[in-house]
Each structure stands twice: as C-alpha cells, then as structure tokens.
All heavy atoms as a GROMACS GRO file, in nm:
protein
  611
    1MET      N    1  15.490   9.939   0.417
    1MET     CA    2  15.379   9.983   0.350
    1MET      C    3  15.248   9.961   0.446
    1MET      O    4  15.252   9.863   0.526
    1MET     CB    5  15.330   9.908   0.219
    1MET     CG    6  15.202   9.942   0.164
    1MET     SD    7  15.175   9.891  -0.003
    1MET     CE    8  15.190   9.711   0.009
    2ALA      N    9  15.154  10.042   0.447
    2ALA     CA   10  15.040  10.038   0.526
    2ALA      C   11  14.910  10.044   0.451
    2ALA      O   12  14.912  10.123   0.355
    2ALA     CB   13  15.040  10.144   0.640
    3VAL      N   14  14.812   9.984   0.492
    3VAL     CA   15  14.680   9.989   0.431
    3VAL      C   16  14.578  10.012   0.541
    3VAL      O   17  14.582   9.946   0.639
    3VAL     CB   18  14.646   9.858   0.346
    3VAL    CG1   19  14.503   9.870   0.292
    3VAL    CG2   20  14.745   9.832   0.242
    4LEU      N   21  14.489  10.106   0.518
    4LEU     CA   22  14.377  10.136   0.616
    4LEU      C   23  14.245  10.075   0.570
    4LEU      O   24  14.211  10.114   0.457
    4LEU     CB   25  14.370  10.289   0.634
    4LEU     CG   26  14.265  10.347   0.718
    4LEU    CD1   27  14.285  10.303   0.868
    4LEU    CD2   28  14.247  10.482   0.716
    5PHE      N   29  14.192   9.992   0.660
    5PHE     CA   30  14.060   9.939   0.623
    5PHE      C   31  13.968  10.001   0.734
    5PHE      O   32  14.000   9.996   0.842
    5PHE     CB   33  14.062   9.786   0.639
    5PHE     CG   34  14.126   9.720   0.520
    5PHE    CD1   35  14.256   9.667   0.531
    5PHE    CD2   36  14.063   9.683   0.406
    5PHE    CE1   37  14.310   9.593   0.441
    5PHE    CE2   38  14.122   9.615   0.301
    5PHE     CZ   39  14.250   9.577   0.306
    6ILE      N   40  13.854  10.040   0.691
    6ILE     CA   41  13.751  10.093   0.770
    6ILE      C   42  13.636   9.996   0.753
    6ILE      O   43  13.573   9.994   0.642
    6ILE     CB   44  13.700  10.232   0.741
    6ILE    CG1   45  13.838  10.333   0.768
    6ILE    CG2   46  13.599  10.278   0.829
    6ILE    CD1   47  13.824  10.469   0.729
    7THR      N   48  13.598   9.918   0.854
    7THR     CA   49  13.499   9.824   0.838
    7THR      C   50  13.430   9.794   0.971
    7THR      O   51  13.481   9.819   1.074
    7THR     CB   52  13.557   9.688   0.775
    7THR    OG1   53  13.445   9.596   0.761
    7THR    CG2   54  13.660   9.634   0.873
    8HIS      N   55  13.307   9.731   0.960
    8HIS     CA   56  13.241   9.686   1.085
    8HIS      C   57  13.253   9.537   1.090
    8HIS      O   58  13.203   9.477   1.177
    8HIS     CB   59  13.088   9.721   1.081
    8HIS     CG   60  13.074   9.868   1.100
    8HIS    ND1   61  13.043   9.957   0.998
    8HIS    CD2   62  13.053   9.950   1.212
    8HIS    CE1   63  13.030  10.078   1.048
    8HIS    NE2   64  13.038  10.068   1.179
    9ASP      N   65  13.303   9.473   0.982
    9ASP     CA   66  13.323   9.330   0.970
    9ASP      C   67  13.440   9.278   1.050
    9ASP      O   68  13.555   9.283   1.000
    9ASP     CB   69  13.324   9.285   0.828
    9ASP     CG   70  13.321   9.144   0.812
    9ASP    OD1   71  13.360   9.060   0.898
    9ASP    OD2   72  13.267   9.094   0.698
   10LEU      N   73  13.428   9.235   1.164
   10LEU     CA   74  13.543   9.196   1.253
   10LEU      C   75  13.613   9.067   1.198
   10LEU      O   76  13.732   9.038   1.224
   10LEU     CB   77  13.498   9.174   1.390
   10LEU     CG   78  13.460   9.303   1.464
   10LEU    CD1   79  13.401   9.253   1.597
   10LEU    CD2   80  13.552   9.397   1.466
   11GLY      N   81  13.533   8.990   1.114
   11GLY     CA   82  13.599   8.869   1.052
   11GLY      C   83  13.705   8.914   0.945
   11GLY      O   84  13.812   8.861   0.941
   12VAL      N   85  13.668   9.023   0.876
   12VAL     CA   86  13.764   9.070   0.772
   12VAL      C   87  13.891   9.127   0.847
   12VAL      O   88  14.005   9.101   0.812
   12VAL     CB   89  13.702   9.190   0.688
   12VAL    CG1   90  13.807   9.257   0.614
   12VAL    CG2   91  13.606   9.133   0.594
   13VAL      N   92  13.862   9.187   0.959
   13VAL     CA   93  13.976   9.248   1.040
   13VAL      C   94  14.062   9.133   1.097
   13VAL      O   95  14.198   9.143   1.073
   13VAL     CB   96  13.931   9.328   1.160
   13VAL    CG1   97  14.039   9.367   1.252
   13VAL    CG2   98  13.857   9.458   1.109
   14ALA      N   99  14.005   9.025   1.138
   14ALA     CA  100  14.090   8.916   1.185
   14ALA      C  101  14.168   8.842   1.079
   14ALA      O  102  14.282   8.803   1.109
   14ALA     CB  103  13.990   8.812   1.252
   15GLU      N  104  14.112   8.846   0.962
   15GLU     CA  105  14.192   8.772   0.847
   15GLU      C  106  14.294   8.856   0.786
   15GLU      O  107  14.398   8.815   0.740
   15GLU     CB  108  14.080   8.740   0.742
   15GLU     CG  109  13.992   8.624   0.781
   15GLU     CD  110  14.067   8.496   0.805
   15GLU    OE1  111  14.161   8.463   0.730
   15GLU    OE2  112  14.030   8.429   0.898
   16LEU      N  113  14.270   8.993   0.779
   16LEU     CA  114  14.368   9.084   0.712
   16LEU      C  115  14.467   9.176   0.786
   16LEU      O  116  14.567   9.210   0.740
   16LEU     CB  117  14.288   9.177   0.612
   16LEU     CG  118  14.199   9.106   0.510
   16LEU    CD1  119  14.121   9.210   0.431
   16LEU    CD2  120  14.287   9.031   0.426
   17ALA      N  121  14.431   9.211   0.902
   17ALA     CA  122  14.506   9.304   0.986
   17ALA      C  123  14.599   9.243   1.084
   17ALA      O  124  14.569   9.138   1.129
   17ALA     CB  125  14.408   9.397   1.056
   18ASP      N  126  14.696   9.320   1.101
   18ASP     CA  127  14.791   9.286   1.219
   18ASP      C  128  14.762   9.353   1.346
   18ASP      O  129  14.778   9.305   1.455
   18ASP     CB  130  14.936   9.315   1.178
   18ASP     CG  131  14.990   9.222   1.065
   18ASP    OD1  132  14.960   9.120   1.054
   18ASP    OD2  133  15.070   9.300   0.976
   19ARG      N  134  14.720   9.475   1.332
   19ARG     CA  135  14.671   9.572   1.436
   19ARG      C  136  14.528   9.629   1.402
   19ARG      O  137  14.489   9.636   1.294
   19ARG     CB  138  14.774   9.697   1.449
   19ARG     CG  139  14.906   9.642   1.486
   19ARG     CD  140  15.000   9.777   1.512
   19ARG     NE  141  14.950   9.870   1.606
   19ARG     CZ  142  14.955   9.851   1.739
   19ARG    NH1  143  15.004   9.737   1.792
   19ARG    NH2  144  14.916   9.936   1.826
   20VAL      N  145  14.464   9.654   1.508
   20VAL     CA  146  14.331   9.702   1.496
   20VAL      C  147  14.311   9.830   1.592
   20VAL      O  148  14.374   9.835   1.705
   20VAL     CB  149  14.228   9.590   1.538
   20VAL    CG1  150  14.235   9.554   1.679
   20VAL    CG2  151  14.084   9.642   1.505
   21VAL      N  152  14.237   9.925   1.543
   21VAL     CA  153  14.188  10.037   1.624
   21VAL      C  154  14.043  10.037   1.631
   21VAL      O  155  13.980  10.054   1.525
   21VAL     CB  156  14.253  10.168   1.570
   21VAL    CG1  157  14.199  10.290   1.648
   21VAL    CG2  158  14.400  10.169   1.570
   22LEU      N  159  13.974  10.027   1.743
   22LEU     CA  160  13.838  10.038   1.756
   22LEU      C  161  13.805  10.165   1.813
   22LEU      O  162  13.847  10.232   1.901
   22LEU     CB  163  13.799   9.930   1.860
   22LEU     CG  164  13.815   9.789   1.805
   22LEU    CD1  165  13.904   9.710   1.895
   22LEU    CD2  166  13.681   9.718   1.793
   23MET      N  167  13.698  10.236   1.731
   23MET     CA  168  13.649  10.365   1.758
   23MET      C  169  13.503  10.357   1.788
   23MET      O  170  13.427  10.277   1.746
   23MET     CB  171  13.681  10.452   1.634
   23MET     CG  172  13.822  10.466   1.609
   23MET     SD  173  13.856  10.576   1.473
   23MET     CE  174  13.811  10.733   1.546
   24ARG      N  175  13.462  10.444   1.874
   24ARG     CA  176  13.324  10.467   1.919
   24ARG      C  177  13.301  10.611   1.923
   24ARG      O  178  13.357  10.683   1.989
   24ARG     CB  179  13.281  10.399   2.046
   24ARG     CG  180  13.145  10.408   2.082
   24ARG     CD  181  13.104  10.318   2.202
   24ARG     NE  182  12.967  10.314   2.217
   24ARG     CZ  183  12.892  10.395   2.312
   24ARG    NH1  184  12.968  10.475   2.374
   24ARG    NH2  185  12.771  10.386   2.316
   25GLN      N  186  13.200  10.654   1.841
   25GLN     CA  187  13.154  10.790   1.838
   25GLN      C  188  13.275  10.883   1.814
   25GLN      O  189  13.282  10.992   1.875
   25GLN     CB  190  13.082  10.828   1.972
   25GLN     CG  191  12.954  10.757   1.985
   25GLN     CD  192  12.892  10.787   2.116
   25GLN    OE1  193  12.949  10.836   2.208
   25GLN    NE2  194  12.764  10.754   2.129
   26GLY      N  195  13.363  10.842   1.725
   26GLY     CA  196  13.472  10.919   1.673
   26GLY      C  197  13.597  10.918   1.768
   26GLY      O  198  13.687  10.987   1.742
   27LEU      N  199  13.586  10.841   1.879
   27LEU     CA  200  13.687  10.837   1.973
   27LEU      C  201  13.759  10.692   1.975
   27LEU      O  202  13.686  10.591   1.962
   27LEU     CB  203  13.651  10.866   2.106
   27LEU     CG  204  13.597  11.008   2.121
   27LEU    CD1  205  13.534  11.021   2.266
   27LEU    CD2  206  13.703  11.114   2.096
   28VAL      N  207  13.883  10.683   1.983
   28VAL     CA  208  13.958  10.553   1.990
   28VAL      C  209  13.924  10.493   2.135
   28VAL      O  210  13.953  10.560   2.224
   28VAL     CB  211  14.107  10.575   1.965
   28VAL    CG1  212  14.176  10.436   2.003
   28VAL    CG2  213  14.141  10.615   1.827
   29VAL      N  214  13.871  10.381   2.130
   29VAL     CA  215  13.845  10.313   2.267
   29VAL      C  216  13.947  10.203   2.308
   29VAL      O  217  13.964  10.169   2.416
   29VAL     CB  218  13.696  10.261   2.280
   29VAL    CG1  219  13.600  10.374   2.268
   29VAL    CG2  220  13.674  10.154   2.175
   30GLU      N  221  14.000  10.147   2.200
   30GLU     CA  222  14.099  10.040   2.230
   30GLU      C  223  14.174  10.020   2.096
   30GLU      O  224  14.133  10.028   1.995
   30GLU     CB  225  14.029   9.914   2.261
   30GLU     CG  226  14.111   9.807   2.313
   30GLU     CD  227  14.037   9.695   2.378
   30GLU    OE1  228  13.916   9.700   2.410
   30GLU    OE2  229  14.103   9.593   2.434
   31GLN      N  230  14.312   9.986   2.115
   31GLN     CA  231  14.391   9.951   1.997
   31GLN      C  232  14.502   9.860   2.026
   31GLN      O  233  14.537   9.847   2.156
   31GLN     CB  234  14.450  10.079   1.936
   31GLN     CG  235  14.550  10.150   2.027
   31GLN     CD  236  14.593  10.286   1.956
   31GLN    OE1  237  14.634  10.280   1.845
   31GLN    NE2  238  14.591  10.393   2.034
   32GLY      N  239  14.561   9.788   1.934
   32GLY     CA  240  14.665   9.685   1.963
   32GLY      C  241  14.672   9.584   1.860
   32GLY      O  242  14.596   9.586   1.766
   33PRO      N  243  14.758   9.476   1.877
   33PRO     CA  244  14.748   9.367   1.782
   33PRO      C  245  14.610   9.301   1.791
   33PRO      O  246  14.558   9.282   1.885
   33PRO     CB  247  14.866   9.276   1.856
   33PRO     CG  248  14.949   9.365   1.943
   33PRO     CD  249  14.843   9.465   1.992
   34VAL      N  250  14.577   9.246   1.671
   34VAL     CA  251  14.447   9.188   1.649
   34VAL      C  252  14.430   9.068   1.744
   34VAL      O  253  14.326   9.060   1.810
   34VAL     CB  254  14.429   9.147   1.500
   34VAL    CG1  255  14.310   9.049   1.488
   34VAL    CG2  256  14.420   9.264   1.405
   35GLN      N  257  14.527   8.987   1.755
   35GLN     CA  258  14.522   8.856   1.825
   35GLN      C  259  14.498   8.893   1.992
   35GLN      O  260  14.415   8.841   2.045
   35GLN     CB  261  14.638   8.774   1.811
   35GLN     CG  262  14.643   8.708   1.682
   35GLN     CD  263  14.764   8.620   1.664
   35GLN    OE1  264  14.869   8.626   1.732
   35GLN    NE2  265  14.762   8.521   1.572
   36GLU      N  266  14.570   8.992   2.029
   36GLU     CA  267  14.563   9.040   2.169
   36GLU      C  268  14.426   9.099   2.197
   36GLU      O  269  14.361   9.075   2.297
   36GLU     CB  270  14.663   9.144   2.203
   36GLU     CG  271  14.662   9.180   2.337
   36GLU     CD  272  14.777   9.281   2.370
   36GLU    OE1  273  14.883   9.266   2.319
   36GLU    OE2  274  14.750   9.383   2.446
   37ILE      N  275  14.374   9.179   2.104
   37ILE     CA  276  14.239   9.253   2.136
   37ILE      C  277  14.134   9.148   2.125
   37ILE      O  278  14.049   9.149   2.202
   37ILE     CB  279  14.227   9.365   2.023
   37ILE    CG1  280  14.324   9.474   2.030
   37ILE    CG2  281  14.089   9.421   2.032
   37ILE    CD1  282  14.322   9.556   2.159
   38TYR      N  283  14.140   9.061   2.028
   38TYR     CA  284  14.043   8.959   2.014
   38TYR      C  285  14.038   8.865   2.137
   38TYR      O  286  13.930   8.816   2.176
   38TYR     CB  287  14.044   8.888   1.882
   38TYR     CG  288  13.984   8.955   1.760
   38TYR    CD1  289  14.012   9.104   1.740
   38TYR    CD2  290  13.913   8.890   1.676
   38TYR    CE1  291  13.966   9.163   1.638
   38TYR    CE2  292  13.852   8.958   1.571
   38TYR     CZ  293  13.887   9.099   1.551
   38TYR     OH  294  13.823   9.161   1.445
   39ALA      N  295  14.154   8.820   2.185
   39ALA     CA  296  14.164   8.728   2.295
   39ALA      C  297  14.128   8.782   2.431
   39ALA      O  298  14.087   8.720   2.512
   39ALA     CB  299  14.303   8.669   2.293
   40ASN      N  300  14.158   8.924   2.440
   40ASN     CA  301  14.145   8.984   2.577
   40ASN      C  302  14.100   9.129   2.566
   40ASN      O  303  14.172   9.226   2.589
   40ASN     CB  304  14.275   8.971   2.649
   40ASN     CG  305  14.271   9.022   2.795
   40ASN    OD1  306  14.160   9.008   2.847
   40ASN    ND2  307  14.373   9.055   2.848
   41PRO      N  308  13.979   9.154   2.512
   41PRO     CA  309  13.931   9.288   2.492
   41PRO      C  310  13.911   9.355   2.634
   41PRO      O  311  13.872   9.283   2.720
   41PRO     CB  312  13.792   9.267   2.423
   41PRO     CG  313  13.744   9.136   2.455
   41PRO     CD  314  13.870   9.049   2.473
   42LYS      N  315  13.947   9.480   2.637
   42LYS     CA  316  13.940   9.555   2.762
   42LYS      C  317  13.817   9.649   2.777
   42LYS      O  318  13.755   9.648   2.879
   42LYS     CB  319  14.061   9.639   2.781
   42LYS     CG  320  14.195   9.573   2.778
   42LYS     CD  321  14.246   9.507   2.904
   42LYS     CE  322  14.374   9.455   2.905
   42LYS     NZ  323  14.397   9.325   2.861
   43HIS      N  324  13.786   9.706   2.669
   43HIS     CA  325  13.676   9.812   2.672
   43HIS      C  326  13.541   9.732   2.653
   43HIS      O  327  13.534   9.648   2.578
   43HIS     CB  328  13.696   9.907   2.555
   43HIS     CG  329  13.613  10.030   2.582
   43HIS    ND1  330  13.482  10.036   2.536
   43HIS    CD2  331  13.635  10.150   2.634
   43HIS    CE1  332  13.427  10.161   2.562
   43HIS    NE2  333  13.523  10.226   2.621
   44PRO      N  334  13.438   9.780   2.723
   44PRO     CA  335  13.301   9.725   2.704
   44PRO      C  336  13.261   9.723   2.565
   44PRO      O  337  13.179   9.633   2.512
   44PRO     CB  338  13.212   9.806   2.792
   44PRO     CG  339  13.309   9.864   2.899
   44PRO     CD  340  13.442   9.884   2.826
   45TYR      N  341  13.284   9.824   2.488
   45TYR     CA  342  13.240   9.830   2.346
   45TYR      C  343  13.309   9.728   2.268
   45TYR      O  344  13.240   9.648   2.180
   45TYR     CB  345  13.282   9.976   2.284
   45TYR     CG  346  13.236   9.992   2.142
   45TYR    CD1  347  13.094  10.007   2.108
   45TYR    CD2  348  13.327  10.007   2.040
   45TYR    CE1  349  13.063  10.018   1.980
   45TYR    CE2  350  13.281  10.021   1.911
   45TYR     CZ  351  13.144  10.036   1.881
   45TYR     OH  352  13.109  10.047   1.759
   46THR      N  353  13.451   9.706   2.280
   46THR     CA  354  13.504   9.597   2.212
   46THR      C  355  13.453   9.460   2.251
   46THR      O  356  13.427   9.372   2.159
   46THR     CB  357  13.651   9.594   2.244
   46THR    OG1  358  13.701   9.731   2.226
   46THR    CG2  359  13.740   9.493   2.164
   47LYS      N  360  13.423   9.436   2.379
   47LYS     CA  361  13.369   9.311   2.420
   47LYS      C  362  13.229   9.292   2.363
   47LYS      O  363  13.192   9.182   2.312
   47LYS     CB  364  13.348   9.314   2.580
   47LYS     CG  365  13.478   9.306   2.651
   47LYS     CD  366  13.458   9.318   2.801
   47LYS     CE  367  13.599   9.320   2.866
   47LYS     NZ  368  13.581   9.337   3.018
   48GLY      N  369  13.148   9.399   2.346
   48GLY     CA  370  13.020   9.392   2.283
   48GLY      C  371  13.029   9.353   2.141
   48GLY      O  372  12.958   9.265   2.088
   49LEU      N  373  13.113   9.428   2.068
   49LEU     CA  374  13.128   9.397   1.929
   49LEU      C  375  13.169   9.256   1.896
   49LEU      O  376  13.107   9.181   1.809
   49LEU     CB  377  13.244   9.485   1.862
   49LEU     CG  378  13.205   9.636   1.843
   49LEU    CD1  379  13.334   9.706   1.786
   49LEU    CD2  380  13.087   9.655   1.745
   50LEU      N  381  13.251   9.193   1.984
   50LEU     CA  382  13.302   9.059   1.956
   50LEU      C  383  13.197   8.961   2.000
   50LEU      O  384  13.174   8.858   1.936
   50LEU     CB  385  13.432   9.038   2.035
   50LEU     CG  386  13.554   9.115   1.989
   50LEU    CD1  387  13.665   9.101   2.087
   50LEU    CD2  388  13.596   9.062   1.847
   51ALA      N  389  13.115   8.995   2.103
   51ALA     CA  390  13.002   8.901   2.144
   51ALA      C  391  12.885   8.900   2.047
   51ALA      O  392  12.812   8.796   2.046
   51ALA     CB  393  12.960   8.943   2.289
   52CYS      N  394  12.869   9.014   1.974
   52CYS     CA  395  12.754   9.022   1.891
   52CYS      C  396  12.771   8.936   1.752
   52CYS      O  397  12.664   8.939   1.682
   52CYS     CB  398  12.723   9.162   1.856
   52CYS     SG  399  12.673   9.264   1.989
   53ARG      N  400  12.879   8.886   1.734
   53ARG     CA  401  12.891   8.810   1.612
   53ARG      C  402  12.824   8.675   1.630
   53ARG      O  403  12.857   8.598   1.722
   53ARG     CB  404  13.048   8.774   1.591
   53ARG     CG  405  13.124   8.897   1.565
   53ARG     CD  406  13.274   8.866   1.544
   53ARG     NE  407  13.324   8.812   1.674
   53ARG     CZ  408  13.432   8.729   1.682
   53ARG    NH1  409  13.506   8.704   1.574
   53ARG    NH2  410  13.466   8.682   1.805
   54PRO      N  411  12.734   8.640   1.542
   54PRO     CA  412  12.666   8.501   1.546
   54PRO      C  413  12.770   8.400   1.524
   54PRO      O  414  12.849   8.404   1.448
   54PRO     CB  415  12.569   8.504   1.436
   54PRO     CG  416  12.582   8.638   1.375
   54PRO     CD  417  12.684   8.718   1.428
   55ARG      N  418  12.759   8.289   1.605
   55ARG     CA  419  12.842   8.174   1.588
   55ARG      C  420  12.774   8.052   1.540
   55ARG      O  421  12.661   8.029   1.592
   55ARG     CB  422  12.918   8.157   1.717
   55ARG     CG  423  13.004   8.259   1.768
   55ARG     CD  424  13.086   8.227   1.888
   55ARG     NE  425  13.181   8.323   1.914
   55ARG     CZ  426  13.164   8.455   1.945
   55ARG    NH1  427  13.051   8.499   1.960
   55ARG    NH2  428  13.267   8.531   1.982
   56ILE      N  429  12.834   7.977   1.452
   56ILE     CA  430  12.766   7.857   1.398
   56ILE      C  431  12.757   7.758   1.507
   56ILE      O  432  12.853   7.727   1.583
   56ILE     CB  433  12.845   7.813   1.278
   56ILE    CG1  434  12.841   7.896   1.159
   56ILE    CG2  435  12.799   7.667   1.228
   56ILE    CD1  436  12.936   7.870   1.046
   57GLY      N  437  12.640   7.686   1.536
   57GLY     CA  438  12.624   7.598   1.622
   57GLY      C  439  12.579   7.643   1.762
   57GLY      O  440  12.555   7.559   1.846
   58LEU      N  441  12.587   7.765   1.790
   58LEU     CA  442  12.550   7.824   1.919
   58LEU      C  443  12.409   7.879   1.901
   58LEU      O  444  12.394   7.979   1.829
   58LEU     CB  445  12.653   7.935   1.957
   58LEU     CG  446  12.617   8.000   2.093
   58LEU    CD1  447  12.633   7.892   2.202
   58LEU    CD2  448  12.717   8.108   2.117
   59LYS      N  449  12.322   7.813   1.966
   59LYS     CA  450  12.181   7.862   1.965
   59LYS      C  451  12.152   7.963   2.074
   59LYS      O  452  12.179   7.923   2.192
   59LYS     CB  453  12.085   7.738   1.979
   59LYS     CG  454  12.094   7.635   1.867
   59LYS     CD  455  12.022   7.670   1.755
   59LYS     CE  456  12.039   7.551   1.651
   59LYS     NZ  457  11.968   7.579   1.535
   60ARG      N  458  12.092   8.070   2.043
   60ARG     CA  459  12.053   8.175   2.150
   60ARG      C  460  11.916   8.222   2.123
   60ARG      O  461  11.865   8.212   2.009
   60ARG     CB  462  12.152   8.287   2.142
   60ARG     CG  463  12.279   8.260   2.197
   60ARG     CD  464  12.364   8.394   2.193
   60ARG     NE  465  12.494   8.371   2.247
   60ARG     CZ  466  12.572   8.460   2.299
   60ARG    NH1  467  12.534   8.583   2.310
   60ARG    NH2  468  12.690   8.428   2.340
   61ASP      N  469  11.844   8.258   2.224
   61ASP     CA  470  11.707   8.316   2.204
   61ASP      C  471  11.721   8.454   2.125
   61ASP      O  472  11.638   8.495   2.057
   61ASP     CB  473  11.635   8.331   2.332
   61ASP     CG  474  11.599   8.204   2.400
   61ASP    OD1  475  11.585   8.100   2.325
   61ASP    OD2  476  11.587   8.190   2.526
   62ARG      N  477  11.829   8.522   2.161
   62ARG     CA  478  11.862   8.651   2.098
   62ARG      C  479  12.013   8.674   2.107
   62ARG      O  480  12.074   8.634   2.195
   62ARG     CB  481  11.786   8.763   2.162
   62ARG     CG  482  11.844   8.810   2.286
   62ARG     CD  483  11.761   8.918   2.366
   62ARG     NE  484  11.817   9.059   2.365
   62ARG     CZ  485  11.917   9.096   2.426
   62ARG    NH1  486  11.995   9.017   2.480
   62ARG    NH2  487  11.952   9.223   2.420
   63LEU      N  488  12.044   8.743   2.004
   63LEU     CA  489  12.195   8.782   2.006
   63LEU      C  490  12.215   8.902   2.104
   63LEU      O  491  12.123   8.985   2.101
   63LEU     CB  492  12.236   8.832   1.865
   63LEU     CG  493  12.264   8.721   1.767
   63LEU    CD1  494  12.285   8.789   1.621
   63LEU    CD2  495  12.377   8.635   1.803
   64PRO      N  496  12.319   8.910   2.177
   64PRO     CA  497  12.349   9.027   2.253
   64PRO      C  498  12.373   9.145   2.171
   64PRO      O  499  12.411   9.122   2.045
   64PRO     CB  500  12.469   8.986   2.333
   64PRO     CG  501  12.544   8.878   2.259
   64PRO     CD  502  12.428   8.810   2.179
   65THR      N  503  12.348   9.266   2.215
   65THR     CA  504  12.383   9.386   2.153
   65THR      C  505  12.495   9.458   2.216
   65THR      O  506  12.522   9.426   2.340
   65THR     CB  507  12.258   9.480   2.149
   65THR    OG1  508  12.236   9.519   2.284
   65THR    CG2  509  12.139   9.413   2.099
   66VAL      N  510  12.555   9.552   2.152
   66VAL     CA  511  12.659   9.635   2.213
   66VAL      C  512  12.612   9.701   2.331
   66VAL      O  513  12.677   9.711   2.437
   66VAL     CB  514  12.718   9.734   2.111
   66VAL    CG1  515  12.827   9.819   2.177
   66VAL    CG2  516  12.791   9.650   1.989
   67ASP      N  517  12.485   9.752   2.329
   67ASP     CA  518  12.436   9.814   2.449
   67ASP      C  519  12.424   9.735   2.568
   67ASP      O  520  12.433   9.784   2.686
   67ASP     CB  521  12.292   9.871   2.416
   67ASP     CG  522  12.304   9.997   2.331
   67ASP    OD1  523  12.402  10.066   2.320
   67ASP    OD2  524  12.189  10.035   2.270
   68ASP      N  525  12.410   9.603   2.553
   68ASP     CA  526  12.410   9.515   2.668
   68ASP      C  527  12.546   9.522   2.752
   68ASP      O  528  12.546   9.512   2.863
   68ASP     CB  529  12.396   9.372   2.625
   68ASP     CG  530  12.252   9.333   2.566
   68ASP    OD1  531  12.157   9.414   2.606
   68ASP    OD2  532  12.244   9.247   2.484
   69PHE      N  533  12.649   9.542   2.665
   69PHE     CA  534  12.784   9.549   2.735
   69PHE      C  535  12.816   9.689   2.782
   69PHE      O  536  12.883   9.710   2.892
   69PHE     CB  537  12.887   9.507   2.634
   69PHE     CG  538  12.883   9.358   2.613
   69PHE    CD1  539  12.790   9.299   2.531
   69PHE    CD2  540  12.976   9.274   2.677
   69PHE    CE1  541  12.786   9.166   2.508
   69PHE    CE2  542  12.964   9.127   2.661
   69PHE     CZ  543  12.866   9.082   2.572
   70MET      N  544  12.772   9.782   2.710
   70MET     CA  545  12.795   9.929   2.747
   70MET      C  546  12.728   9.955   2.874
   70MET      O  547  12.765  10.038   2.957
   70MET     CB  548  12.759  10.022   2.636
   70MET     CG  549  12.838  10.015   2.512
   70MET     SD  550  13.018  10.038   2.534
   70MET     CE  551  13.034  10.208   2.579
   71ASN      N  552  12.606   9.897   2.892
   71ASN     CA  553  12.525   9.934   3.012
   71ASN      C  554  12.552   9.833   3.129
   71ASN      O  555  12.483   9.844   3.233
   71ASN     CB  556  12.381   9.921   2.978
   71ASN     CG  557  12.348  10.033   2.878
   71ASN    OD1  558  12.406  10.140   2.891
   71ASN    ND2  559  12.258  10.006   2.791
   72ALA      N  560  12.634   9.724   3.110
   72ALA     CA  561  12.673   9.620   3.218
   72ALA      C  562  12.752   9.696   3.314
   72ALA      O  563  12.831   9.784   3.298
   72ALA     CB  564  12.742   9.518   3.150
   73PRO      N  565  12.736   9.654   3.451
   73PRO     CA  566  12.821   9.701   3.559
   73PRO      C  567  12.970   9.679   3.533
   73PRO      O  568  12.993   9.573   3.470
   73PRO     CB  569  12.775   9.626   3.681
   73PRO     CG  570  12.642   9.576   3.650
   73PRO     CD  571  12.628   9.565   3.502
   74ALA      N  572  13.048   9.769   3.567
   74ALA     CA  573  13.202   9.744   3.538
   74ALA      C  574  13.254   9.617   3.603
   74ALA      O  575  13.336   9.554   3.540
   74ALA     CB  576  13.274   9.868   3.600
   75ALA      N  577  13.222   9.583   3.717
   75ALA     CA  578  13.261   9.458   3.772
   75ALA      C  579  13.156   9.354   3.784
   75ALA      O  580  13.038   9.388   3.799
   75ALA     CB  581  13.318   9.484   3.917
   76GLY      N  582  13.194   9.232   3.780
   76GLY     CA  583  13.092   9.119   3.795
   76GLY      C  584  13.032   9.081   3.651
   76GLY      O  585  13.080   8.994   3.592
   77ASN      N  586  12.920   9.150   3.609
   77ASN     CA  587  12.856   9.096   3.502
   77ASN      C  588  12.917   9.159   3.372
   77ASN      O  589  12.904   9.274   3.342
   77ASN     CB  590  12.710   9.153   3.510
   77ASN     CG  591  12.625   9.102   3.384
   77ASN    OD1  592  12.672   9.024   3.304
   77ASN    ND2  593  12.516   9.153   3.375
   78PRO      N  594  12.991   9.084   3.291
   78PRO     CA  595  13.056   9.139   3.169
   78PRO      C  596  12.958   9.146   3.048
   78PRO      O  597  12.990   9.182   2.944
   78PRO     CB  598  13.147   9.035   3.137
   78PRO     CG  599  13.092   8.900   3.193
   78PRO     CD  600  13.022   8.942   3.321
   79GLY      N  601  12.822   9.120   3.079
   79GLY     CA  602  12.721   9.117   2.971
   79GLY      C  603  12.682   8.983   2.948
   79GLY      O  604  12.720   8.888   3.011
   80PRO      N  605  12.581   8.956   2.847
   80PRO     CA  606  12.524   8.834   2.816
   80PRO      C  607  12.623   8.738   2.765
   80PRO      O  608  12.723   8.775   2.704
   80PRO     CB  609  12.421   8.858   2.721
   80PRO     CG  610  12.412   9.007   2.700
   80PRO     CD  611  12.531   9.070   2.766
   0.00000   0.00000   0.00000
C-alpha cells in the first residue's frame, strides 16, 4: 500500500515517510530514502529547505532562505 502526502512540513515527512520526492516549480529536483536525503542532500533547493527549519537552542540573527542556497556558488559556499 502507498500513501501520498503533499506537504511543506519536512518534520512530518521525516516522521511518516520512507521515501521523499522534492519538487521545485513542478519539477522533481531530488528523490530517495528520507534518511539519505536528509543526511546528504544534493540539490541546492533541498539543502535550502533543510537549512531553513528553525532549530531549538540555535540563535541566529536571521534564518536562511531557500534563495540563499539557490544563489550560492556551486562549489565552496554551500549557503549560510
């Protein structure tokens, strides 16, 4: 049996799903097992989504945005 969840809540995905497909502007940018994608995201959009989640105990002047990662150079700076 399969169930399809469409959400922006990556916490829900981490708790409920075995596999994840990340889409941007209607196109698949990355897919695979949840643990693998969360531990080692490849696409800048995936990296940005994961980095934008606020974390308890981590103080920042501002949260990074997905655009920070989409506009980062491919090599060197992975974003904030």
